[in-house]
C-alpha positions, 0 to 999 in steps of 0.5 A, a space after each residue: 527592237 526587241 531582237 535587238 534589246 536581246 543582242 544587247 542584253 548578251 553583250 553586256 553579260 560578258 562586259 565588265 562592272 567594277 566588282 566584275 574583273 579580268 586578271 591578266 595572266 600567262 599562258 605556255 603549252 604542254 608539250 612534255 606532260 609537266 608537272 606542277 613545278 616544270 609548268 611554273 618554271 616554262 611560264 615564267 621561261 618563256 611567257 605568253 602574257 594574256 591581259 584582257 581575260 580571254 585567251 584563244 588557243 585554236 585547235 590544239 595539240 597540248 595541253 595548256 599551264 595557265 598562271 594568274 596572281 590575284 588579290 580580291 579586297 574580298 570572297 571573290 570567284 574565279 570563273 574559267 567561263 568555258 564548260 567544254 574543257 575535258 580535264 581541269 586541274 588547279 594549284 595553289 603554292 603552299 609551302 614554295 610547293 604546287 599543292 593541287 585542289 581541285 579536278 573537274 571537266 568534262 570528262 569527271 561526272 558533273 556533281 566533280 564540281 565545286 558550283 552547281 554551274 555549267 562553268 568552272 568555279 574555283 573560290 579565292 580567299 581576299 588576299 594575294 596569291 598565286 593559282 597555277 591550273 592546268 588545262 587540258 582540250 587535246 585534239 579540240 579548240 580551245 579557249 580561256 575565258 577568266 573572270 573575277 567575280 566578287 562575292 557580292 557579284 555573283 547572284 545578280 551576274 548569275 540572275 542575269 545570265 539567267 534572264 537572258 537564258 530564260 528569254 532564248 527559250 521563251 523566244 523559241 517555245 513560242 516558235 516552236 508552238 506557233 509551228 506547231 499550231 501550222 503544222 497540226 492546221 495545214 498538214 505541210 510537213 515543212 512545220 514538222 521539219 522546221 521543229 526539228 531543225 529548231 528543237 536540234 539547234 537548241 539542244 546544240 545551243 544549250 551544249 554549248 552553254 553546258 546546260 545540257 550536261 548539267 540537265 540531262 547527261 550528268 552522268 554520261 561524260 563520254 556523251 559531254 565531248 560528243 553532244 555539240 557537234 552531234 547536234 549540229 549535224 543532226 540540225 545541218 540535215 534537217 535544215 538541209 531539209 527544211 532548204 528543200 521544202 521551202 523552195 520548189 527547185 527540186 521539182 524541176 531540177 532533180 541534181 540539187 536535191 539529190 546533192 541535199 541527200 548526198 550532204 544528208 549521208 554524210 551528215 548521218 555516216 557521221 553522226 553515227 561514226 560519232 556516237 559509235 567512236 570512242 572520243 575521249 580516248 582517240 588521238 590527237 590526230 582523230 579528233 582533228 581529222 574527224 572534226 575538220 571533216 564535219 567543218 568541212 561538210 558544214 561548209 558544202 551544206 550552206 554553200 549547198 543552201 546557198 546555191 539554192 537561193 542562188 537558183 531559186 531566186 529569179 523565180 522566188 524572189 521574196 522567198 530566197 531574201 527571207 532565206 538569205 537573210 535569215 542564211 546571213 544572219 545565223 551564218 555571222 556567228 556561226 563564222 565567227 564560231 569557226 574561227 574561234 577554233 584558229 587562235 583568234 582572240 579578244 573578248 568579241 571573239 568571248 561574246 561570239 563564242 558564248 551568246 553569237 550562237 543562241 543571238 544570231 539564231 534567234 534571228 534566224 528562226 524567227 526570219 525563217 517563222 515569218 518567211 514560212 508564212 510569206 510562202 504562204 501568201 506567195 503561193 497563195 497569190 500563185 494558186 490565185 494567178 494559176 486558177 485565174 488564167 484556166 478560168 480564163 483559158 475555160 471560158 475562152 474555151 467555152 465562149 468558142 464552143 458557145 459562139 461556134 453553136 450560136 454560129 451552128 444554129 444561126 445556119 440552121 435557123 437560116 436554112 429552115 427559115 430559106 429553104 424549108 420555109 420556102 418550100 413550104 411557101 411554094 408548096 401553098 402557092 401550087 396548091 392554090 392553083 392545082 386546087 382551084 376545083 376543090 375549095 373545100 381541100 384548097 382551104 383545108 390545105 392551105 389551113 395547115 400549110 400556114 400552123 407550118 410555116 408558123 411553127 417553122 418561123 418559130 423555131 427557126 427564132 428560137 434557135 438563133 434570134 438574128 437581132 439579140 446582138 443589135 436590140 439585146 436581151 431585154 428587148 428580144 426577150 420582150 417580143 419571145 413574150 408576145 409571140 408566145 402570149 399570141 400562140 399558147 395556152 397560158 398567159 405570160 409576164 414579163 418584167 425587166 429593170 435591165 439598164 446595162 447590156 453584157 456580153 454575147 455569151 452571156 445575153 445568149 446564156 440566158 436566152 436559152 434559158 428563158 427559152 428551155 423554162 417555157 418549154 418545160 412549163 409548156 410540156 409539163 407544168 399546166 399552167 395558167 400563168 407565167 412570170 419573167 422577172 430580170 434585174 439589176 442589184 448593183 449593190 450586190 452586183 449581180 443579175 437576177 432571172 427569175 422565172 415563176 408559174 402556178 403549175 403542179 410542180 415536179 418532183 425534184 427527186 427526179 432525174 433530171 432531163 437534158 433541159 435541166 441539165 442544160 440550164 444548169 450547165 449554162 448556169 454553171 458557164 456563167 459562174 452564177 449561183 441557182 435556186 428552185 422551189 416547187 410545190 402543188 402551187 407551182 415552181 419557183 427559179 431564181 437564177 444569180 450572176 455576178 456582173 463583175 466583169 460581165 458588163 459591155 
């Protein structure tokens, strides 16, 4: 809505009120360096009548003469609303002769102007009179908008125009500050190039309004005619860079990147050539060739940008639509501006020439700024998807590795239980038979073999409890605790609040962690009591394992052994967190594992 209001306000500035009139006038080209008298005769003989106050000669090889008859009812000002006329001379009729009363233009210092304004203003007394003007813009495009504004209407008219200028510049400053903040925060150079593109585009628009000559280079008359094509060139260079960085097509197809560099190089060369050329004194043909070649380069740049959008559409549809809508918004007004060089008339062309560029650029720069924000959202989603895919792949690899390890443990456990266990059983039977004559030795060997078989079975069970997949973690931990309580030197208390089953990889990992902690306590802690608790927190969506002992603790500054490294690897594999607390009163280990996507 704010943007539509801005566009409507700009259009209203080009319309007329009861005290803002568009005088009719006659025009004729000057093909032979006419004097005012001859020019007046030529206009009378070969008049081209303009009734809507706007004449567009397009690209012209000649000076033009303009004759208007006006009879204001109050003191008024005649506005020539084109701040880029190179040489403007105004003549008033006096005693049947034409007397030059005003000289100004881009070829003269800004101080030569009667009225402190980028446009040309000439005071008109309230009487009927004829005004003859010679307008020189040879070798460039020329349009002549004439407005007659009463003295009392002048201040409101200029205030409205200045309000539009201020609103435009304020909006641009807001976009620049936003992208400066993003550049500093995100360290992404695309915002730096956005700032450069917008800044030079604003300098181009300011030059288009004539405000650059008014405020920045009032004495540099040679640069005034160069300012618009120069700043336009530089802004296109940064727009191409912005396009290349906005999309990622250049990473896979360097041809497009090289094409951008070639066009940018052509623009740099033409910009340098423009600055070093004596543009004011160059021939009409040279100006025409130079400006036409620059137009071709600009059109080529637009085609290249559209090609980027087209090539990126399949994989980056949203970004392509953002960029296309931004470019389309501005491109319409750029097209009208280019058409204005080819003898198209009408008040709508005056609007497009004076205010179309800033209105279109506001739309483009705003959409591009939103597009940059959307670009981060899309890239974040792509990054998240890539991270999820990578995480999934890592888990699949880890699952296969763990599955292989568990299968190997299971095989080793079966071999120990069935092979070595059976062999020890056979040895005991043979020893009983052969040592009948020595009961004492027979009894001792029998006890030793029974202990070896028991240890072997415990090792085989620890390697892979065959009922884990069928009975679940809770039941297997109960059996493990009962077995340890029957043979170890400390008491284990086990509490469980598990309600759900989990994938084998998670249950096996937790089982291995509990066994590793029990072995560490047995070997190092000198504890008499051990507590094992496991519970689910539905609100926090996590599973918690707690193992606590009343031993002597351990020094956390020492290098961790293989057991602790194994525990940490298993916790990391489950995307869990581990918390340790150890002192001379004992140790506490708390492991939290997210239950998301883990329930069976």
